[in-house]
HTML snippet that shows the backbone in 3Dmol.js (N, CA, C, O; Angstrom):
<script src="https://3Dmol.org/build/3Dmol-min.js"></script>
<div id="view" style="width:600px;height:400px;position:relative"></div>
<script>
const pdb = `
ATOM      1  N   MET A   1      49.991  -8.401 -30.288  1.00  0.00           N
ATOM      2  CA  MET A   1      49.194  -7.235 -30.524  1.00  0.00           C
ATOM      3  C   MET A   1      49.671  -6.585 -31.821  1.00  0.00           C
ATOM      4  O   MET A   1      50.875  -6.468 -32.050  1.00  0.00           O
ATOM      5  N   SER A   2      48.746  -6.170 -32.659  1.00  0.00           N
ATOM      6  CA  SER A   2      49.097  -5.573 -33.942  1.00  0.00           C
ATOM      7  C   SER A   2      49.114  -4.046 -33.849  1.00  0.00           C
ATOM      8  O   SER A   2      48.555  -3.464 -32.919  1.00  0.00           O
ATOM      9  N   PHE A   3      49.768  -3.402 -34.832  1.00  0.00           N
ATOM     10  CA  PHE A   3      49.810  -1.948 -34.844  1.00  0.00           C
ATOM     11  C   PHE A   3      48.415  -1.360 -35.007  1.00  0.00           C
ATOM     12  O   PHE A   3      48.131  -0.287 -34.474  1.00  0.00           O
ATOM     13  N   SER A   4      47.540  -2.048 -35.737  1.00  0.00           N
ATOM     14  CA  SER A   4      46.175  -1.536 -35.904  1.00  0.00           C
ATOM     15  C   SER A   4      45.442  -1.454 -34.562  1.00  0.00           C
ATOM     16  O   SER A   4      44.569  -0.604 -34.386  1.00  0.00           O
ATOM     17  N   GLU A   5      45.788  -2.323 -33.624  1.00  0.00           N
ATOM     18  CA  GLU A   5      45.200  -2.243 -32.277  1.00  0.00           C
ATOM     19  C   GLU A   5      45.857  -1.127 -31.462  1.00  0.00           C
ATOM     20  O   GLU A   5      45.184  -0.421 -30.711  1.00  0.00           O
ATOM     21  N   ILE A   6      47.162  -0.976 -31.612  1.00  0.00           N
ATOM     22  CA  ILE A   6      47.893   0.051 -30.866  1.00  0.00           C
ATOM     23  C   ILE A   6      47.517   1.457 -31.320  1.00  0.00           C
ATOM     24  O   ILE A   6      47.387   2.354 -30.488  1.00  0.00           O
ATOM     25  N   ARG A   7      47.341   1.668 -32.625  1.00  0.00           N
ATOM     26  CA  ARG A   7      47.108   3.018 -33.137  1.00  0.00           C
ATOM     27  C   ARG A   7      45.776   3.625 -32.715  1.00  0.00           C
ATOM     28  O   ARG A   7      45.569   4.827 -32.883  1.00  0.00           O
ATOM     29  N   ASP A   8      44.879   2.825 -32.174  1.00  0.00           N
ATOM     30  CA  ASP A   8      43.593   3.349 -31.704  1.00  0.00           C
ATOM     31  C   ASP A   8      43.627   3.773 -30.244  1.00  0.00           C
ATOM     32  O   ASP A   8      42.615   4.237 -29.718  1.00  0.00           O
ATOM     33  N   LYS A   9      44.760   3.626 -29.584  1.00  0.00           N
ATOM     34  CA  LYS A   9      44.867   3.950 -28.159  1.00  0.00           C
ATOM     35  C   LYS A   9      45.518   5.320 -27.962  1.00  0.00           C
ATOM     36  O   LYS A   9      46.433   5.685 -28.700  1.00  0.00           O
ATOM     37  N   ASP A  10      45.053   6.069 -26.978  1.00  0.00           N
ATOM     38  CA  ASP A  10      45.687   7.336 -26.623  1.00  0.00           C
ATOM     39  C   ASP A  10      46.954   7.047 -25.836  1.00  0.00           C
ATOM     40  O   ASP A  10      46.992   6.126 -25.021  1.00  0.00           O
ATOM     41  N   VAL A  11      47.999   7.843 -26.086  1.00  0.00           N
ATOM     42  CA  VAL A  11      49.259   7.729 -25.354  1.00  0.00           C
ATOM     43  C   VAL A  11      49.244   8.798 -24.264  1.00  0.00           C
ATOM     44  O   VAL A  11      49.165   9.991 -24.557  1.00  0.00           O
ATOM     45  N   ILE A  12      49.321   8.362 -23.002  1.00  0.00           N
ATOM     46  CA  ILE A  12      49.242   9.266 -21.854  1.00  0.00           C
ATOM     47  C   ILE A  12      50.576   9.252 -21.116  1.00  0.00           C
ATOM     48  O   ILE A  12      51.120   8.195 -20.799  1.00  0.00           O
ATOM     49  N   ASN A  13      51.092  10.459 -20.850  1.00  0.00           N
ATOM     50  CA  ASN A  13      52.326  10.586 -20.082  1.00  0.00           C
ATOM     51  C   ASN A  13      51.978  10.571 -18.603  1.00  0.00           C
ATOM     52  O   ASN A  13      51.266  11.449 -18.117  1.00  0.00           O
ATOM     53  N   ILE A  14      52.477   9.577 -17.894  1.00  0.00           N
ATOM     54  CA  ILE A  14      52.160   9.403 -16.479  1.00  0.00           C
ATOM     55  C   ILE A  14      52.727  10.539 -15.611  1.00  0.00           C
ATOM     56  O   ILE A  14      52.222  10.788 -14.516  1.00  0.00           O
ATOM     57  N   ARG A  15      53.765  11.222 -16.088  1.00  0.00           N
ATOM     58  CA  ARG A  15      54.396  12.299 -15.302  1.00  0.00           C
ATOM     59  C   ARG A  15      53.496  13.511 -15.127  1.00  0.00           C
ATOM     60  O   ARG A  15      53.442  14.102 -14.048  1.00  0.00           O
ATOM     61  N   ASP A  16      52.780  13.885 -16.203  1.00  0.00           N
ATOM     62  CA  ASP A  16      51.963  15.098 -16.128  1.00  0.00           C
ATOM     63  C   ASP A  16      50.518  14.906 -16.587  1.00  0.00           C
ATOM     64  O   ASP A  16      49.740  15.860 -16.601  1.00  0.00           O
ATOM     65  N   GLY A  17      50.158  13.683 -16.960  1.00  0.00           N
ATOM     66  CA  GLY A  17      48.784  13.395 -17.380  1.00  0.00           C
ATOM     67  C   GLY A  17      48.447  13.851 -18.782  1.00  0.00           C
ATOM     68  O   GLY A  17      47.297  13.754 -19.209  1.00  0.00           O
ATOM     69  N   ARG A  18      49.446  14.353 -19.509  1.00  0.00           N
ATOM     70  CA  ARG A  18      49.214  14.854 -20.858  1.00  0.00           C
ATOM     71  C   ARG A  18      48.875  13.735 -21.824  1.00  0.00           C
ATOM     72  O   ARG A  18      49.473  12.659 -21.792  1.00  0.00           O
ATOM     73  N   ASN A  19      47.893  14.011 -22.695  1.00  0.00           N
ATOM     74  CA  ASN A  19      47.571  13.103 -23.781  1.00  0.00           C
ATOM     75  C   ASN A  19      48.471  13.479 -24.945  1.00  0.00           C
ATOM     76  O   ASN A  19      48.367  14.586 -25.472  1.00  0.00           O
ATOM     77  N   LEU A  20      49.352  12.575 -25.353  1.00  0.00           N
ATOM     78  CA  LEU A  20      50.312  12.844 -26.426  1.00  0.00           C
ATOM     79  C   LEU A  20      49.760  12.488 -27.794  1.00  0.00           C
ATOM     80  O   LEU A  20      50.449  12.653 -28.801  1.00  0.00           O
ATOM     81  N   GLY A  21      48.543  12.009 -27.845  1.00  0.00           N
ATOM     82  CA  GLY A  21      47.917  11.634 -29.113  1.00  0.00           C
ATOM     83  C   GLY A  21      47.954  10.133 -29.322  1.00  0.00           C
ATOM     84  O   GLY A  21      48.387   9.374 -28.455  1.00  0.00           O
ATOM     85  N   LYS A  22      47.493   9.726 -30.482  1.00  0.00           N
ATOM     86  CA  LYS A  22      47.499   8.310 -30.839  1.00  0.00           C
ATOM     87  C   LYS A  22      48.763   8.007 -31.639  1.00  0.00           C
ATOM     88  O   LYS A  22      49.225   8.862 -32.395  1.00  0.00           O
ATOM     89  N   PRO A  23      49.330   6.815 -31.490  1.00  0.00           N
ATOM     90  CA  PRO A  23      50.541   6.462 -32.233  1.00  0.00           C
ATOM     91  C   PRO A  23      50.339   6.604 -33.740  1.00  0.00           C
ATOM     92  O   PRO A  23      49.300   6.224 -34.279  1.00  0.00           O
ATOM     93  N   ILE A  24      51.358   7.161 -34.412  1.00  0.00           N
ATOM     94  CA  ILE A  24      51.299   7.279 -35.869  1.00  0.00           C
ATOM     95  C   ILE A  24      52.286   6.347 -36.553  1.00  0.00           C
ATOM     96  O   ILE A  24      52.210   6.137 -37.764  1.00  0.00           O
ATOM     97  N   ASP A  25      53.221   5.782 -35.775  1.00  0.00           N
ATOM     98  CA  ASP A  25      54.201   4.881 -36.373  1.00  0.00           C
ATOM     99  C   ASP A  25      54.963   4.141 -35.278  1.00  0.00           C
ATOM    100  O   ASP A  25      54.893   4.498 -34.102  1.00  0.00           O
ATOM    101  N   LEU A  26      55.683   3.115 -35.684  1.00  0.00           N
ATOM    102  CA  LEU A  26      56.605   2.388 -34.817  1.00  0.00           C
ATOM    103  C   LEU A  26      57.970   2.395 -35.485  1.00  0.00           C
ATOM    104  O   LEU A  26      58.060   2.371 -36.713  1.00  0.00           O
ATOM    105  N   ILE A  27      59.025   2.426 -34.696  1.00  0.00           N
ATOM    106  CA  ILE A  27      60.372   2.295 -35.223  1.00  0.00           C
ATOM    107  C   ILE A  27      60.884   0.920 -34.815  1.00  0.00           C
ATOM    108  O   ILE A  27      60.903   0.573 -33.635  1.00  0.00           O
ATOM    109  N   LEU A  28      61.296   0.146 -35.811  1.00  0.00           N
ATOM    110  CA  LEU A  28      61.770  -1.219 -35.579  1.00  0.00           C
ATOM    111  C   LEU A  28      63.274  -1.285 -35.799  1.00  0.00           C
ATOM    112  O   LEU A  28      63.831  -0.521 -36.587  1.00  0.00           O
ATOM    113  N   ASN A  29      63.926  -2.205 -35.097  1.00  0.00           N
ATOM    114  CA  ASN A  29      65.361  -2.409 -35.339  1.00  0.00           C
ATOM    115  C   ASN A  29      65.530  -3.466 -36.430  1.00  0.00           C
ATOM    116  O   ASN A  29      64.548  -3.928 -37.012  1.00  0.00           O
ATOM    117  N   GLU A  30      66.770  -3.844 -36.701  1.00  0.00           N
ATOM    118  CA  GLU A  30      67.053  -4.796 -37.775  1.00  0.00           C
ATOM    119  C   GLU A  30      66.473  -6.190 -37.506  1.00  0.00           C
ATOM    120  O   GLU A  30      66.339  -6.989 -38.432  1.00  0.00           O
ATOM    121  N   ASN A  31      66.128  -6.486 -36.251  1.00  0.00           N
ATOM    122  CA  ASN A  31      65.520  -7.769 -35.898  1.00  0.00           C
ATOM    123  C   ASN A  31      64.002  -7.688 -35.824  1.00  0.00           C
ATOM    124  O   ASN A  31      63.351  -8.620 -35.351  1.00  0.00           O
ATOM    125  N   ALA A  32      63.436  -6.575 -36.292  1.00  0.00           N
ATOM    126  CA  ALA A  32      61.995  -6.332 -36.302  1.00  0.00           C
ATOM    127  C   ALA A  32      61.410  -6.227 -34.892  1.00  0.00           C
ATOM    128  O   ALA A  32      60.233  -6.520 -34.683  1.00  0.00           O
ATOM    129  N   CYS A  33      62.229  -5.810 -33.928  1.00  0.00           N
ATOM    130  CA  CYS A  33      61.753  -5.540 -32.571  1.00  0.00           C
ATOM    131  C   CYS A  33      61.486  -4.045 -32.445  1.00  0.00           C
ATOM    132  O   CYS A  33      62.217  -3.227 -33.004  1.00  0.00           O
ATOM    133  N   VAL A  34      60.443  -3.696 -31.713  1.00  0.00           N
ATOM    134  CA  VAL A  34      60.075  -2.289 -31.562  1.00  0.00           C
ATOM    135  C   VAL A  34      61.114  -1.562 -30.716  1.00  0.00           C
ATOM    136  O   VAL A  34      61.445  -1.995 -29.612  1.00  0.00           O
ATOM    137  N   GLU A  35      61.621  -0.455 -31.245  1.00  0.00           N
ATOM    138  CA  GLU A  35      62.556   0.398 -30.517  1.00  0.00           C
ATOM    139  C   GLU A  35      61.886   1.662 -29.995  1.00  0.00           C
ATOM    140  O   GLU A  35      62.274   2.187 -28.951  1.00  0.00           O
ATOM    141  N   ALA A  36      60.863   2.159 -30.729  1.00  0.00           N
ATOM    142  CA  ALA A  36      60.216   3.400 -30.323  1.00  0.00           C
ATOM    143  C   ALA A  36      58.797   3.462 -30.859  1.00  0.00           C
ATOM    144  O   ALA A  36      58.451   2.846 -31.867  1.00  0.00           O
ATOM    145  N   LEU A  37      57.998   4.227 -30.147  1.00  0.00           N
ATOM    146  CA  LEU A  37      56.624   4.523 -30.508  1.00  0.00           C
ATOM    147  C   LEU A  37      56.610   5.979 -30.958  1.00  0.00           C
ATOM    148  O   LEU A  37      57.155   6.838 -30.265  1.00  0.00           O
ATOM    149  N   VAL A  38      56.002   6.276 -32.098  1.00  0.00           N
ATOM    150  CA  VAL A  38      55.984   7.644 -32.612  1.00  0.00           C
ATOM    151  C   VAL A  38      54.593   8.238 -32.405  1.00  0.00           C
ATOM    152  O   VAL A  38      53.586   7.668 -32.826  1.00  0.00           O
ATOM    153  N   VAL A  39      54.562   9.399 -31.745  1.00  0.00           N
ATOM    154  CA  VAL A  39      53.311  10.125 -31.514  1.00  0.00           C
ATOM    155  C   VAL A  39      53.369  11.425 -32.311  1.00  0.00           C
ATOM    156  O   VAL A  39      54.455  11.883 -32.668  1.00  0.00           O
ATOM    157  N   PRO A  40      52.210  12.023 -32.594  1.00  0.00           N
ATOM    158  CA  PRO A  40      52.203  13.270 -33.372  1.00  0.00           C
ATOM    159  C   PRO A  40      53.031  14.357 -32.703  1.00  0.00           C
ATOM    160  O   PRO A  40      53.045  14.477 -31.478  1.00  0.00           O
ATOM    161  N   GLY A  41      53.725  15.150 -33.522  1.00  0.00           N
ATOM    162  CA  GLY A  41      54.465  16.296 -33.031  1.00  0.00           C
ATOM    163  C   GLY A  41      53.541  17.493 -32.929  1.00  0.00           C
ATOM    164  O   GLY A  41      52.368  17.419 -33.295  1.00  0.00           O
ATOM    165  N   THR A  42      54.072  18.583 -32.437  1.00  0.00           N
ATOM    166  CA  THR A  42      53.312  19.817 -32.354  1.00  0.00           C
ATOM    167  C   THR A  42      53.218  20.415 -33.745  1.00  0.00           C
ATOM    168  O   THR A  42      54.232  20.637 -34.406  1.00  0.00           O
ATOM    169  N   ARG A  43      52.004  20.674 -34.181  1.00  0.00           N
ATOM    170  CA  ARG A  43      51.814  21.288 -35.497  1.00  0.00           C
ATOM    171  C   ARG A  43      52.095  22.770 -35.409  1.00  0.00           C
ATOM    172  O   ARG A  43      51.685  23.439 -34.461  1.00  0.00           O
ATOM    173  N   LYS A  44      52.799  23.278 -36.411  1.00  0.00           N
ATOM    174  CA  LYS A  44      53.138  24.695 -36.436  1.00  0.00           C
ATOM    175  C   LYS A  44      52.726  25.273 -37.772  1.00  0.00           C
ATOM    176  O   LYS A  44      52.816  24.601 -38.799  1.00  0.00           O
ATOM    177  N   GLY A  45      52.283  26.498 -37.765  1.00  0.00           N
ATOM    178  CA  GLY A  45      51.928  27.189 -38.998  1.00  0.00           C
ATOM    179  C   GLY A  45      50.442  27.134 -39.270  1.00  0.00           C
ATOM    180  O   GLY A  45      49.744  26.210 -38.852  1.00  0.00           O
ATOM    181  N   LEU A  46      49.978  28.141 -39.976  1.00  0.00           N
ATOM    182  CA  LEU A  46      48.557  28.295 -40.261  1.00  0.00           C
ATOM    183  C   LEU A  46      48.003  27.179 -41.138  1.00  0.00           C
ATOM    184  O   LEU A  46      46.869  26.743 -40.941  1.00  0.00           O
ATOM    185  N   LEU A  47      48.789  26.714 -42.102  1.00  0.00           N
ATOM    186  CA  LEU A  47      48.299  25.699 -43.038  1.00  0.00           C
ATOM    187  C   LEU A  47      48.725  24.287 -42.680  1.00  0.00           C
ATOM    188  O   LEU A  47      48.625  23.382 -43.510  1.00  0.00           O
ATOM    189  N   SER A  48      49.194  24.086 -41.469  1.00  0.00           N
ATOM    190  CA  SER A  48      49.685  22.763 -41.081  1.00  0.00           C
ATOM    191  C   SER A  48      48.583  21.707 -41.100  1.00  0.00           C
ATOM    192  O   SER A  48      48.868  20.518 -41.242  1.00  0.00           O
ATOM    193  N   PHE A  49      47.325  22.131 -40.959  1.00  0.00           N
ATOM    194  CA  PHE A  49      46.234  21.157 -40.955  1.00  0.00           C
ATOM    195  C   PHE A  49      46.013  20.555 -42.336  1.00  0.00           C
ATOM    196  O   PHE A  49      45.326  19.541 -42.458  1.00  0.00           O
ATOM    197  N   LEU A  50      46.579  21.154 -43.379  1.00  0.00           N
ATOM    198  CA  LEU A  50      46.426  20.622 -44.732  1.00  0.00           C
ATOM    199  C   LEU A  50      47.391  19.487 -45.031  1.00  0.00           C
ATOM    200  O   LEU A  50      47.157  18.694 -45.943  1.00  0.00           O
ATOM    201  N   ARG A  51      48.474  19.405 -44.266  1.00  0.00           N
ATOM    202  CA  ARG A  51      49.478  18.365 -44.476  1.00  0.00           C
ATOM    203  C   ARG A  51      49.145  17.143 -43.630  1.00  0.00           C
ATOM    204  O   ARG A  51      48.687  17.283 -42.496  1.00  0.00           O
ATOM    205  N   PRO A  52      49.369  15.952 -44.164  1.00  0.00           N
ATOM    206  CA  PRO A  52      49.167  14.762 -43.332  1.00  0.00           C
ATOM    207  C   PRO A  52      50.106  14.807 -42.132  1.00  0.00           C
ATOM    208  O   PRO A  52      51.250  15.245 -42.248  1.00  0.00           O
ATOM    209  N   ASN A  53      49.625  14.358 -40.991  1.00  0.00           N
ATOM    210  CA  ASN A  53      50.420  14.412 -39.767  1.00  0.00           C
ATOM    211  C   ASN A  53      51.315  13.187 -39.674  1.00  0.00           C
ATOM    212  O   ASN A  53      50.991  12.229 -38.971  1.00  0.00           O
ATOM    213  N   ARG A  54      52.447  13.213 -40.383  1.00  0.00           N
ATOM    214  CA  ARG A  54      53.381  12.105 -40.337  1.00  0.00           C
ATOM    215  C   ARG A  54      54.655  12.484 -39.602  1.00  0.00           C
ATOM    216  O   ARG A  54      55.552  11.654 -39.450  1.00  0.00           O
ATOM    217  N   GLU A  55      54.745  13.725 -39.145  1.00  0.00           N
ATOM    218  CA  GLU A  55      55.887  14.122 -38.334  1.00  0.00           C
ATOM    219  C   GLU A  55      55.511  13.907 -36.882  1.00  0.00           C
ATOM    220  O   GLU A  55      54.359  14.092 -36.491  1.00  0.00           O
ATOM    221  N   GLY A  56      56.478  13.520 -36.100  1.00  0.00           N
ATOM    222  CA  GLY A  56      56.146  13.270 -34.713  1.00  0.00           C
ATOM    223  C   GLY A  56      57.362  13.184 -33.829  1.00  0.00           C
ATOM    224  O   GLY A  56      58.472  13.551 -34.215  1.00  0.00           O
ATOM    225  N   ARG A  57      57.128  12.693 -32.641  1.00  0.00           N
ATOM    226  CA  ARG A  57      58.169  12.495 -31.633  1.00  0.00           C
ATOM    227  C   ARG A  57      58.255  11.010 -31.323  1.00  0.00           C
ATOM    228  O   ARG A  57      57.242  10.346 -31.102  1.00  0.00           O
ATOM    229  N   ALA A  58      59.479  10.502 -31.311  1.00  0.00           N
ATOM    230  CA  ALA A  58      59.708   9.094 -30.994  1.00  0.00           C
ATOM    231  C   ALA A  58      59.898   8.943 -29.490  1.00  0.00           C
ATOM    232  O   ALA A  58      60.696   9.655 -28.881  1.00  0.00           O
ATOM    233  N   ILE A  59      59.172   8.028 -28.908  1.00  0.00           N
ATOM    234  CA  ILE A  59      59.298   7.707 -27.489  1.00  0.00           C
ATOM    235  C   ILE A  59      59.951   6.328 -27.408  1.00  0.00           C
ATOM    236  O   ILE A  59      59.381   5.335 -27.861  1.00  0.00           O
ATOM    237  N   ASP A  60      61.149   6.278 -26.828  1.00  0.00           N
ATOM    238  CA  ASP A  60      61.848   4.999 -26.698  1.00  0.00           C
ATOM    239  C   ASP A  60      60.938   3.963 -26.037  1.00  0.00           C
ATOM    240  O   ASP A  60      60.200   4.264 -25.100  1.00  0.00           O
ATOM    241  N   TRP A  61      61.013   2.751 -26.548  1.00  0.00           N
ATOM    242  CA  TRP A  61      60.130   1.686 -26.066  1.00  0.00           C
ATOM    243  C   TRP A  61      60.298   1.436 -24.566  1.00  0.00           C
ATOM    244  O   TRP A  61      59.338   1.049 -23.899  1.00  0.00           O
ATOM    245  N   HIS A  62      61.495   1.649 -24.027  1.00  0.00           N
ATOM    246  CA  HIS A  62      61.691   1.413 -22.595  1.00  0.00           C
ATOM    247  C   HIS A  62      60.945   2.435 -21.729  1.00  0.00           C
ATOM    248  O   HIS A  62      60.875   2.269 -20.511  1.00  0.00           O
ATOM    249  N   HIS A  63      60.386   3.491 -22.340  1.00  0.00           N
ATOM    250  CA  HIS A  63      59.560   4.455 -21.601  1.00  0.00           C
ATOM    251  C   HIS A  63      58.083   4.047 -21.567  1.00  0.00           C
ATOM    252  O   HIS A  63      57.293   4.642 -20.834  1.00  0.00           O
ATOM    253  N   VAL A  64      57.715   3.046 -22.351  1.00  0.00           N
ATOM    254  CA  VAL A  64      56.334   2.544 -22.330  1.00  0.00           C
ATOM    255  C   VAL A  64      56.176   1.690 -21.085  1.00  0.00           C
ATOM    256  O   VAL A  64      56.881   0.696 -20.910  1.00  0.00           O
ATOM    257  N   ARG A  65      55.250   2.079 -20.224  1.00  0.00           N
ATOM    258  CA  ARG A  65      55.054   1.370 -18.953  1.00  0.00           C
ATOM    259  C   ARG A  65      53.958   0.311 -19.025  1.00  0.00           C
ATOM    260  O   ARG A  65      54.083  -0.758 -18.428  1.00  0.00           O
ATOM    261  N   ARG A  66      52.889   0.606 -19.753  1.00  0.00           N
ATOM    262  CA  ARG A  66      51.778  -0.348 -19.817  1.00  0.00           C
ATOM    263  C   ARG A  66      50.921  -0.046 -21.037  1.00  0.00           C
ATOM    264  O   ARG A  66      50.715   1.112 -21.401  1.00  0.00           O
ATOM    265  N   ILE A  67      50.424  -1.115 -21.662  1.00  0.00           N
ATOM    266  CA  ILE A  67      49.458  -0.976 -22.742  1.00  0.00           C
ATOM    267  C   ILE A  67      48.156  -1.560 -22.238  1.00  0.00           C
ATOM    268  O   ILE A  67      48.044  -2.766 -22.015  1.00  0.00           O
ATOM    269  N   GLY A  68      47.167  -0.687 -22.061  1.00  0.00           N
ATOM    270  CA  GLY A  68      45.877  -1.114 -21.543  1.00  0.00           C
ATOM    271  C   GLY A  68      44.850  -1.266 -22.652  1.00  0.00           C
ATOM    272  O   GLY A  68      45.185  -1.228 -23.836  1.00  0.00           O
ATOM    273  N   ASP A  69      43.593  -1.439 -22.254  1.00  0.00           N
ATOM    274  CA  ASP A  69      42.520  -1.593 -23.234  1.00  0.00           C
ATOM    275  C   ASP A  69      42.308  -0.328 -24.054  1.00  0.00           C
ATOM    276  O   ASP A  69      42.033  -0.403 -25.252  1.00  0.00           O
ATOM    277  N   ASP A  70      42.436   0.852 -23.407  1.00  0.00           N
ATOM    278  CA  ASP A  70      42.140   2.113 -24.081  1.00  0.00           C
ATOM    279  C   ASP A  70      43.327   3.044 -24.219  1.00  0.00           C
ATOM    280  O   ASP A  70      43.316   3.924 -25.079  1.00  0.00           O
ATOM    281  N   VAL A  71      44.350   2.875 -23.398  1.00  0.00           N
ATOM    282  CA  VAL A  71      45.472   3.810 -23.384  1.00  0.00           C
ATOM    283  C   VAL A  71      46.816   3.091 -23.327  1.00  0.00           C
ATOM    284  O   VAL A  71      46.918   1.927 -22.942  1.00  0.00           O
ATOM    285  N   ILE A  72      47.838   3.838 -23.728  1.00  0.00           N
ATOM    286  CA  ILE A  72      49.225   3.406 -23.571  1.00  0.00           C
ATOM    287  C   ILE A  72      49.852   4.386 -22.585  1.00  0.00           C
ATOM    288  O   ILE A  72      49.876   5.591 -22.838  1.00  0.00           O
ATOM    289  N   ILE A  73      50.357   3.880 -21.472  1.00  0.00           N
ATOM    290  CA  ILE A  73      50.964   4.729 -20.448  1.00  0.00           C
ATOM    291  C   ILE A  73      52.467   4.788 -20.699  1.00  0.00           C
ATOM    292  O   ILE A  73      53.132   3.757 -20.800  1.00  0.00           O
ATOM    293  N   VAL A  74      52.999   6.024 -20.799  1.00  0.00           N
ATOM    294  CA  VAL A  74      54.433   6.217 -20.965  1.00  0.00           C
ATOM    295  C   VAL A  74      54.948   7.094 -19.832  1.00  0.00           C
ATOM    296  O   VAL A  74      54.181   7.813 -19.192  1.00  0.00           O
ATOM    297  N   ASP A  75      56.242   7.027 -19.591  1.00  0.00           N
ATOM    298  CA  ASP A  75      56.879   7.816 -18.540  1.00  0.00           C
ATOM    299  C   ASP A  75      58.016   8.606 -19.174  1.00  0.00           C
ATOM    300  O   ASP A  75      59.147   8.128 -19.260  1.00  0.00           O
ATOM    301  N   VAL A  76      57.700   9.826 -19.619  1.00  0.00           N
ATOM    302  CA  VAL A  76      58.704  10.692 -20.232  1.00  0.00           C
ATOM    303  C   VAL A  76      58.715  12.026 -19.513  1.00  0.00           C
ATOM    304  O   VAL A  76      57.677  12.531 -19.085  1.00  0.00           O
ATOM    305  N   GLU A  77      59.914  12.591 -19.387  1.00  0.00           N
ATOM    306  CA  GLU A  77      60.084  13.825 -18.642  1.00  0.00           C
ATOM    307  C   GLU A  77      60.252  14.999 -19.590  1.00  0.00           C
ATOM    308  O   GLU A  77      61.071  14.949 -20.508  1.00  0.00           O
ATOM    309  N   GLY A  78      59.473  16.065 -19.371  1.00  0.00           N
ATOM    310  CA  GLY A  78      59.638  17.323 -20.077  1.00  0.00           C
ATOM    311  C   GLY A  78      59.370  17.286 -21.567  1.00  0.00           C
ATOM    312  O   GLY A  78      58.855  16.304 -22.101  1.00  0.00           O
ATOM    313  N   GLU A  79      59.730  18.377 -22.228  1.00  0.00           N
ATOM    314  CA  GLU A  79      59.624  18.549 -23.666  1.00  0.00           C
ATOM    315  C   GLU A  79      61.010  18.636 -24.256  1.00  0.00           C
ATOM    316  O   GLU A  79      61.864  19.240 -23.606  1.00  0.00           O
ATOM    317  N   PRO A  80      61.311  18.121 -25.366  1.00  0.00           N
ATOM    318  CA  PRO A  80      60.469  17.208 -26.127  1.00  0.00           C
ATOM    319  C   PRO A  80      60.492  15.817 -25.515  1.00  0.00           C
ATOM    320  O   PRO A  80      61.385  15.488 -24.734  1.00  0.00           O
ATOM    321  N   CYS A  81      59.509  15.006 -25.870  1.00  0.00           N
ATOM    322  CA  CYS A  81      59.403  13.683 -25.265  1.00  0.00           C
ATOM    323  C   CYS A  81      60.269  12.659 -25.980  1.00  0.00           C
ATOM    324  O   CYS A  81      60.310  11.500 -25.568  1.00  0.00           O
ATOM    325  N   GLY A  82      60.948  13.048 -27.019  1.00  0.00           N
ATOM    326  CA  GLY A  82      61.808  12.125 -27.747  1.00  0.00           C
ATOM    327  C   GLY A  82      62.420  12.815 -28.938  1.00  0.00           C
ATOM    328  O   GLY A  82      62.281  14.027 -29.104  1.00  0.00           O
ATOM    329  N   GLU A  83      63.091  12.054 -29.761  1.00  0.00           N
ATOM    330  CA  GLU A  83      63.714  12.627 -30.971  1.00  0.00           C
ATOM    331  C   GLU A  83      62.659  12.922 -32.008  1.00  0.00           C
ATOM    332  O   GLU A  83      61.646  12.228 -32.092  1.00  0.00           O
ATOM    333  N   GLU A  84      62.902  13.979 -32.820  1.00  0.00           N
ATOM    334  CA  GLU A  84      61.994  14.265 -33.917  1.00  0.00           C
ATOM    335  C   GLU A  84      62.047  13.145 -34.918  1.00  0.00           C
ATOM    336  O   GLU A  84      63.104  12.559 -35.154  1.00  0.00           O
ATOM    337  N   TYR A  85      60.918  12.848 -35.504  1.00  0.00           N
ATOM    338  CA  TYR A  85      60.787  11.752 -36.460  1.00  0.00           C
ATOM    339  C   TYR A  85      60.084  12.301 -37.698  1.00  0.00           C
ATOM    340  O   TYR A  85      59.047  12.953 -37.584  1.00  0.00           O
ATOM    341  N   HIS A  86      60.640  12.042 -38.869  1.00  0.00           N
ATOM    342  CA  HIS A  86      60.012  12.506 -40.123  1.00  0.00           C
ATOM    343  C   HIS A  86      59.793  11.335 -41.039  1.00  0.00           C
ATOM    344  O   HIS A  86      59.278  11.503 -42.144  1.00  0.00           O
TER     345      HIS A  86
END
`;
const viewer = $3Dmol.createViewer("view");
viewer.addModel(pdb, "pdb");
viewer.setStyle({}, {cartoon: {color: "spectrum"}});
viewer.zoomTo();
viewer.render();
</script>
């Protein structure tokens, strides 16, 4: 599966049903294996819509439970759902 296929899917947290957005990036290790999925962070500030949304939250790959046709199901507890990613 390619990132272009993954980035079109909504990421849903199975714990609370929250839609975390669509993936904006992947974090790879030195062996090119996926370590984390990055979803958009919470935008803050009045002019935040003018900046490209490249900041987000990293969700460790072991929290990804299933990748379906339309959604990616993750199991993360509380806020924040992962480390900040810039």
